[in-house]
N, C-alpha and C positions, 0 to 999 in steps of 0.2 A: 318951345315947340309943343304943339297940341297933340294930344293923344287921339288917334283916330280909331274908331271901332268899325270893323267890317261886319255887317250883318247880312246873312244870306237867308233867303226864303226858299223853301223847296218848291221847285216848279212842278206843279201837278198838271197832268193832262187828263183828258177824258179817259175812261177805262178802255183804252185801245191796247190790246195785247200785242206783244212783239210778234213779228212774222218773218219767217225765213223763206226765201224763194227756193222752191224745190229744184227747178231747172238750173239755177245758178249754183247751188250747192252740189248737185249731181255733176255738173261740168267741172267745178273746182276740184272735187275729190277724185274724179276720174283722171283729170290732168295731173294732179299730184301723184296718184298711183302710177301713172304711165311714166312720168319723169323719174320717179324713184326706181322703177323697174329698169329703165334705160341706164341710169347711173349705176345700178347694181350689175347689169350686164357689162357695162364699160369697165367697171372695176375688176370684174372677173377676167376680162380680156387683157387689161393692162398689168394686173398683178395677181395672177392666178395662185401663186404660192402663198399669198396672204390668207386666203380662204375666207375673207370677210364677206364675200357675196353669198356663201353657202347658206347661212341662216335665213337670209331673205328669200332665196330661190326655193327653199323647201315649201313655201306657201303656195307656189304655183304648181298646178297639176300638169303632168305630161312633158315637162321640159327634159330634154335629153342632152343638152350642152349649149354650146355657143354657135348654133347654126340658124339658118333663116326660119326653119319650122318652129324652133323654140322661141325665136324672137317674135314671130307673128302670134304664136299662141300666148306668149307672155303679155304682149300688148293688148290682145283681145281680153284676156283675163283681167288685166289692170283696169281697162275701161269698164268691164262688167262689175268687178268687185268695188271699184271706186264709185260707180254709178249707184250700185245697190246701197252702199254705205251712205252716200249723199241723200238718196231718196228716203231711206229709213230714218236717218238723223233729222232731216228737215220735217218729215211728217210727224215724227214723235214730238219734236220741239214745238211745232205748230199746235198740235193737240193739247199738250201740256200748257202751253202759253195761253191758249183760249180758256182752258179749264181753270187755271190758277193765276193767270196774269192779270 
């Protein structure tokens, strides 16, 4: 049996920095925050005695309980906070990638 040697050569590409699509990351994080909020609200409705939803809900301003007003306000804040986080992270990543990539 012959010994085989696997040699790898690094693939180099022109100095093209990585790029993150701002709208895609905004939509992704806004959707993630919205789904997380809805799951938190659902947990509070299904098992309020566990109290697991309380630490998460403290980050949302103006929630009064499990009513439609709080649901709408939480959904709006989820989209705003997730969108802000996505836009900020994508913009910072793109600047750093261009600078050091």
